GUKOL-623117 format. One record per residue (C-alpha): y negated, z, x negated; residue in three letters; residue number from 1. Coordinates in nm, 2 decimals, always signed. Each point is the difference from the previous one (the first is absolute). Layout:
BEGIN
+--------+--------+--------+------+-----+
!     c2 !     c3 !     c1 ! rest !  nr !
+--------+--------+--------+------+-----+
!      Y !      Z !      X !  ALA ! NUM !
...
+--------+--------+--------+------+-----+
***
This chain:
BEGIN
+--------+--------+--------+------+-----+
!     c2 !     c3 !     c1 ! rest !  nr !
+--------+--------+--------+------+-----+
! -19.04 !  +8.08 ! -20.81 !  MET !   1 !
!  +0.02 !  -0.32 !  +0.23 !  LYS !   2 !
!  +0.34 !  -0.11 !  -0.14 !  ARG !   3 !
!  +0.14 !  +0.34 !  +0.08 !  VAL !   4 !
!  -0.11 !  -0.02 !  +0.36 !  VAL !   5 !
!  +0.12 !  -0.36 !  +0.00 !  LEU !   6 !
!  +0.34 !  +0.10 !  -0.11 !  MET !   7 !
!  +0.04 !  +0.30 !  +0.26 !  VAL !   8 !
!  -0.11 !  -0.23 !  +0.30 !  VAL !   9 !
!  +0.28 !  -0.30 !  -0.18 !  LEU !  10 !
!  +0.25 !  +0.29 !  +0.03 !  ALA !  11 !
!  -0.08 !  +0.10 !  +0.35 !  MET !  12 !
!  -0.01 !  -0.34 !  +0.11 !  ALA !  13 !
!  +0.33 !  -0.15 !  -0.16 !  LEU !  14 !
!  +0.23 !  +0.18 !  +0.23 !  PRO !  15 !
!  -0.15 !  -0.06 !  +0.31 !  LEU !  16 !
!  -0.05 !  -0.36 !  -0.09 !  ALA !  17 !
!  +0.38 !  -0.06 !  +0.00 !  ALA !  18 !
!  +0.11 !  +0.14 !  +0.35 !  PHE !  19 !
!  -0.12 !  -0.27 !  +0.23 !  ALA !  20 !
!  +0.22 !  -0.25 !  +0.10 !  SER !  21 !
!  +0.03 !  -0.25 !  +0.28 !  ASP !  22 !
!  +0.31 !  -0.13 !  +0.19 !  VAL !  23 !
!  -0.01 !  -0.30 !  +0.20 !  ASP !  24 !
!  +0.24 !  -0.04 !  +0.34 !  PHE !  25 !
!  +0.03 !  -0.32 !  +0.18 !  THR !  26 !
!  +0.16 !  +0.06 !  +0.35 !  ASN !  27 !
!  +0.09 !  -0.29 !  +0.26 !  THR !  28 !
!  +0.17 !  -0.02 !  +0.33 !  GLY !  29 !
!  +0.01 !  +0.27 !  +0.27 !  GLY !  30 !
!  -0.20 !  +0.05 !  +0.31 !  THR !  31 !
!  -0.39 !  +0.12 !  +0.08 !  LEU !  32 !
!  -0.03 !  +0.16 !  +0.34 !  THR !  33 !
!  -0.32 !  +0.14 !  +0.12 !  GLY !  34 !
!  -0.23 !  +0.14 !  +0.29 !  SER !  35 !
!  -0.31 !  +0.21 !  +0.00 !  SER !  36 !
!  +0.24 !  +0.30 !  -0.14 !  ALA !  37 !
!  +0.02 !  -0.18 !  -0.32 !  GLY !  38 !
!  +0.20 !  -0.26 !  -0.19 !  LEU !  39 !
!  +0.35 !  +0.06 !  -0.10 !  THR !  40 !
!  +0.21 !  -0.23 !  -0.26 !  LEU !  41 !
!  +0.37 !  +0.02 !  +0.02 !  THR !  42 !
!  +0.31 !  -0.19 !  -0.20 !  GLY !  43 !
!  -0.23 !  -0.12 !  -0.30 !  SER !  44 !
!  +0.22 !  -0.07 !  -0.33 !  ALA !  45 !
!  -0.12 !  +0.07 !  -0.35 !  LEU !  46 !
!  +0.06 !  -0.36 !  -0.17 !  THR !  47 !
!  -0.20 !  +0.05 !  -0.33 !  VAL !  48 !
!  -0.08 !  +0.33 !  -0.19 !  VAL !  49 !
!  -0.22 !  -0.02 !  -0.29 !  ASP !  50 !
!  -0.05 !  +0.26 !  -0.27 !  GLY !  51 !
!  +0.21 !  +0.30 !  +0.13 !  ILE !  52 !
!  +0.17 !  +0.24 !  -0.29 !  GLY !  53 !
!  -0.05 !  -0.23 !  -0.26 !  GLY !  54 !
!  +0.23 !  -0.30 !  +0.15 !  LEU !  55 !
!  -0.25 !  -0.27 !  +0.02 !  GLY !  56 !
!  +0.03 !  -0.26 !  +0.30 !  ILE !  57 !
!  +0.32 !  +0.09 !  +0.22 !  VAL !  58 !
!  +0.05 !  -0.27 !  +0.28 !  SER !  59 !
!  +0.24 !  -0.06 !  +0.27 !  GLY !  60 !
!  +0.07 !  -0.06 !  +0.37 !  ALA !  61 !
!  +0.02 !  +0.39 !  +0.09 !  ASP !  62 !
!  -0.12 !  +0.23 !  -0.25 !  LEU !  63 !
!  -0.10 !  +0.30 !  +0.22 !  GLY !  64 !
!  -0.23 !  +0.04 !  +0.32 !  GLY !  65 !
!  -0.38 !  +0.02 !  +0.08 !  LEU !  66 !
!  -0.09 !  +0.16 !  +0.35 !  ALA !  67 !
!  -0.31 !  +0.16 !  +0.14 !  PHE !  68 !
!  -0.22 !  +0.10 !  +0.30 !  THR !  69 !
!  -0.38 !  +0.05 !  -0.01 !  THR !  70 !
!  -0.22 !  +0.20 !  +0.22 !  GLY !  71 !
!  -0.13 !  -0.07 !  +0.34 !  ALA !  72 !
!  -0.27 !  -0.31 !  +0.06 !  LEU !  73 !
!  -0.36 !  +0.09 !  -0.08 !  THR !  74 !
!  -0.19 !  -0.34 !  +0.09 !  SER !  75 !
!  +0.09 !  -0.36 !  +0.07 !  GLY !  76 !
!  +0.31 !  -0.13 !  +0.13 !  ASN !  77 !
!  +0.36 !  -0.12 !  -0.09 !  LEU !  78 !
!  -0.11 !  -0.37 !  +0.10 !  THR !  79 !
!  -0.30 !  -0.04 !  -0.24 !  THR !  80 !
!  +0.00 !  +0.29 !  -0.25 !  GLY !  81 !
!  -0.03 !  +0.36 !  +0.02 !  ALA !  82 !
!  -0.01 !  +0.31 !  -0.20 !  THR !  83 !
!  +0.26 !  +0.29 !  +0.01 !  PHE !  84 !
!  -0.01 !  +0.35 !  -0.07 !  ALA !  85 !
!  +0.09 !  +0.15 !  -0.34 !  ALA !  86 !
!  +0.31 !  +0.20 !  +0.02 !  GLY !  87 !
!  +0.36 !  -0.12 !  +0.12 !  GLY !  88 !
!  +0.28 !  -0.06 !  -0.27 !  SER !  89 !
!  +0.10 !  -0.22 !  -0.26 !  PHE !  90 !
!  +0.33 !  +0.00 !  -0.18 !  THR !  91 !
!  +0.15 !  -0.21 !  -0.26 !  ILE !  92 !
!  +0.39 !  +0.04 !  -0.08 !  THR !  93 !
!  +0.21 !  -0.17 !  -0.27 !  GLY !  94 !
!  +0.39 !  -0.05 !  +0.02 !  ASN !  95 !
!  +0.06 !  +0.04 !  -0.37 !  GLY !  96 !
!  +0.02 !  -0.40 !  -0.04 !  THR !  97 !
!  -0.10 !  -0.09 !  -0.40 !  GLY !  98 !
!  -0.08 !  +0.36 !  -0.08 !  GLY !  99 !
!  -0.22 !  +0.06 !  +0.27 !  ILE ! 100 !
!  -0.01 !  +0.33 !  +0.13 !  PRO ! 101 !
!  +0.24 !  +0.10 !  +0.31 !  THR ! 102 !
!  -0.14 !  +0.14 !  +0.29 !  GLY ! 103 !
!  -0.39 !  +0.10 !  +0.05 !  VAL ! 104 !
!  -0.22 !  -0.15 !  -0.27 !  ILE ! 105 !
!  -0.34 !  +0.08 !  +0.19 !  PHE ! 106 !
!  -0.07 !  +0.21 !  +0.30 !  SER ! 107 !
!  -0.36 !  +0.04 !  +0.16 !  GLY ! 108 !
!  -0.26 !  -0.11 !  +0.21 !  THR ! 109 !
!  -0.30 !  -0.22 !  +0.03 !  PHE ! 110 !
!  -0.31 !  +0.19 !  -0.16 !  SER ! 111 !
!  -0.25 !  -0.20 !  +0.15 !  GLY ! 112 !
!  -0.07 !  -0.24 !  +0.26 !  PRO ! 113 !
!  +0.24 !  -0.31 !  +0.08 !  VAL ! 114 !
!  -0.14 !  -0.32 !  +0.04 !  SER ! 115 !
!  +0.16 !  -0.26 !  +0.23 !  TRP ! 116 !
!  -0.20 !  -0.34 !  -0.03 !  THR ! 117 !
!  +0.08 !  -0.36 !  +0.15 !  GLU ! 118 !
!  +0.01 !  -0.23 !  -0.26 !  VAL ! 119 !
!  -0.25 !  -0.32 !  +0.11 !  THR ! 120 !
!  +0.16 !  -0.26 !  -0.19 !  THR ! 121 !
!  +0.32 !  -0.09 !  +0.26 !  PRO ! 122 !
!  +0.32 !  -0.04 !  -0.22 !  GLY ! 123 !
!  +0.24 !  -0.28 !  +0.04 !  PRO ! 124 !
!  +0.09 !  -0.14 !  +0.34 !  ASN ! 125 !
!  -0.33 !  +0.22 !  +0.14 !  GLY ! 126 !
!  +0.18 !  +0.33 !  -0.06 !  SER ! 127 !
!  -0.22 !  +0.28 !  +0.02 !  ILE ! 128 !
!  +0.01 !  +0.26 !  -0.33 !  TYR ! 129 !
!  -0.10 !  +0.39 !  -0.01 !  TYR ! 130 !
!  -0.04 !  +0.18 !  -0.32 !  VAL ! 131 !
!  +0.00 !  +0.38 !  +0.00 !  LEU ! 132 !
!  -0.12 !  +0.19 !  -0.26 !  THR ! 133 !
!  -0.07 !  +0.37 !  -0.07 !  GLY ! 134 !
!  +0.02 !  +0.24 !  -0.30 !  ALA ! 135 !
!  +0.32 !  +0.25 !  -0.03 !  VAL ! 136 !
!  +0.07 !  +0.35 !  -0.16 !  SER ! 137 !
!  +0.28 !  +0.20 !  -0.03 !  GLY ! 138 !
!  +0.30 !  +0.12 !  -0.22 !  THR ! 139 !
!  +0.20 !  -0.20 !  -0.28 !  TRP ! 140 !
!  +0.35 !  +0.04 !  -0.03 !  TYR ! 141 !
!  -0.04 !  +0.21 !  -0.35 !  THR ! 142 !
!  -0.22 !  +0.21 !  +0.21 !  GLY ! 143 !
!  -0.32 !  -0.14 !  -0.14 !  ALA ! 144 !
!  -0.31 !  -0.02 !  +0.25 !  THR ! 145 !
!  -0.09 !  -0.33 !  +0.07 !  VAL ! 146 !
!  -0.40 !  -0.07 !  +0.09 !  ASN ! 147 !
!  -0.04 !  -0.35 !  -0.08 !  GLY ! 148 !
!  +0.25 !  -0.20 !  +0.21 !  ALA ! 149 !
!  -0.16 !  -0.29 !  +0.21 !  THR ! 150 !
!  +0.22 !  -0.24 !  +0.22 !  THR ! 151 !
!  -0.11 !  -0.37 !  +0.16 !  GLN ! 152 !
!  +0.29 !  -0.16 !  +0.23 !  ILE ! 153 !
!  +0.00 !  -0.33 !  +0.20 !  THR ! 154 !
!  +0.12 !  -0.06 !  +0.30 !  PHE ! 155 !
!  +0.07 !  -0.35 !  +0.21 !  SER ! 156 !
!  -0.04 !  +0.03 !  +0.36 !  ALA ! 157 !
!  +0.04 !  -0.34 !  +0.11 !  GLY ! 158 !
!  -0.26 !  -0.20 !  +0.22 !  LYS ! 159 !
!  -0.01 !  +0.27 !  +0.24 !  SER ! 160 !
!  -0.16 !  +0.27 !  -0.23 !  GLY ! 161 !
!  +0.13 !  +0.38 !  +0.00 !  PHE ! 162 !
!  +0.13 !  +0.05 !  +0.34 !  THR ! 163 !
!  +0.16 !  +0.35 !  -0.08 !  GLY ! 164 !
!  +0.26 !  -0.13 !  -0.29 !  SER ! 165 !
!  +0.01 !  -0.20 !  -0.30 !  VAL ! 166 !
!  +0.21 !  -0.06 !  -0.29 !  THR ! 167 !
!  -0.10 !  +0.04 !  -0.36 !  LEU ! 168 !
!  -0.10 !  -0.28 !  -0.21 !  GLY ! 169 !
!  -0.05 !  +0.18 !  -0.34 !  SER ! 170 !
!  -0.12 !  +0.34 !  -0.13 !  GLY ! 171 !
!  -0.12 !  +0.14 !  -0.32 !  ASP ! 172 !
!  -0.05 !  +0.38 !  -0.07 !  THR ! 173 !
!  -0.13 !  +0.14 !  -0.33 !  ILE ! 174 !
!  +0.05 !  +0.34 !  -0.10 !  ILE ! 175 !
!  -0.18 !  +0.17 !  -0.30 !  THR ! 176 !
!  +0.19 !  +0.30 !  -0.11 !  THR ! 177 !
!  -0.10 !  +0.26 !  -0.24 !  THR ! 178 !
!  +0.32 !  +0.15 !  -0.20 !  VAL ! 179 !
!  +0.01 !  +0.34 !  -0.19 !  PRO ! 180 !
!  -0.17 !  +0.00 !  -0.39 !  GLU ! 181 !
!  +0.27 !  -0.07 !  -0.23 !  PRO ! 182 !
!  +0.06 !  +0.22 !  -0.25 !  GLY ! 183 !
!  -0.05 !  -0.21 !  -0.33 !  THR ! 184 !
!  -0.37 !  -0.10 !  +0.18 !  LEU ! 185 !
!  -0.07 !  +0.39 !  +0.02 !  GLY ! 186 !
!  +0.08 !  +0.02 !  -0.33 !  LEU ! 187 !
!  -0.18 !  -0.24 !  -0.14 !  LEU ! 188 !
!  -0.33 !  +0.11 !  +0.19 !  GLY ! 189 !
!  +0.06 !  +0.34 !  -0.12 !  THR ! 190 !
!  -0.01 !  -0.14 !  -0.36 !  GLY ! 191 !
!  -0.27 !  -0.21 !  +0.00 !  LEU ! 192 !
!  -0.21 !  +0.34 !  +0.14 !  VAL ! 193 !
!  +0.17 !  +0.13 !  -0.29 !  GLY ! 194 !
!  -0.12 !  -0.23 !  -0.27 !  LEU ! 195 !
!  -0.36 !  +0.02 !  +0.21 !  ALA ! 196 !
!  +0.01 !  +0.34 !  -0.09 !  GLY ! 197 !
!  +0.07 !  -0.05 !  -0.34 !  LEU ! 198 !
!  -0.24 !  -0.29 !  -0.07 !  SER ! 199 !
!  -0.25 !  +0.26 !  +0.12 !  GLY ! 200 !
!  +0.05 !  +0.26 !  -0.23 !  LYS ! 201 !
!  +0.02 !  -0.20 !  -0.29 !  MET ! 202 !
!  -0.30 !  -0.15 !  +0.10 !  VAL ! 203 !
!  -0.15 !  +0.38 !  +0.00 !  ARG ! 204 !
!  +0.17 !  +0.08 !  -0.34 !  VAL ! 205 !
!  -0.18 !  -0.30 !  -0.14 !  LYS ! 206 !
!  -0.35 !  +0.11 !  +0.14 !  LEU ! 207 !
!  +0.04 !  +0.35 !  -0.15 !  LYS ! 208 !
!  +0.08 !  -0.13 !  -0.33 !  ALA ! 209 !
+--------+--------+--------+------+-----+
***
C-alpha cells in the first residue's frame, strides 16, 4: 500500500517539478530620478539575458530595456536610505537580438516594499552608492503569471550622494516563471497512477489467493 501511495505522489509531483525556471537579466546605464512621490528609472539597457527560451546566455551592448517606477516614499529619506510602497510599474523589453523576444518580455509591479539603501563603504574616489531591492510580480511574455521575481540595482551618486537624479551602475533581476504542463509529463504522470492502481490490484489478487 505504501508503494502505491508513493507512486501516486511521484506521478503528481513530476510535472510540477519541471515548471519553474529562472531567467536572469542584467541591465546597465540609464537615469534614476526620485522624490517623495517615488523613484523612476528610464533609459537602462539590457546587456545580458541568461536562460530565456532555452537560449542560454545572450550578451550585447543593447538587448532591450528595463524601466520602472515605485510607489510613494513611506519612511526614511532619499539621501541616507528609504522605503517605498509597493505598486508602480516594472517593465522589461527585448529587441530580438540573439533570439530574445521582441517587445514586452515582462510587465508587472512591485509586489512589496522597495528598499533604497545607502552603501556604508564609499566607492572609488569617495563615490556614494545606493542599492535598490524589491520583489516584483506580473505577466511573462508567454502569458504565464510571475510571482517570484526579485530585482537588485546599484546606483553611483558621486561624492554628493543622491540629489534627485543618479546614473545606474548595474542591475540584476531574476524572474522565476511557471510554464504550462508539458503533455508528455502529464501522460507520464497518468501512466504512473495507472501502474500504481494495477500494482495494488495485483496485491489484492495475491492476498485473496
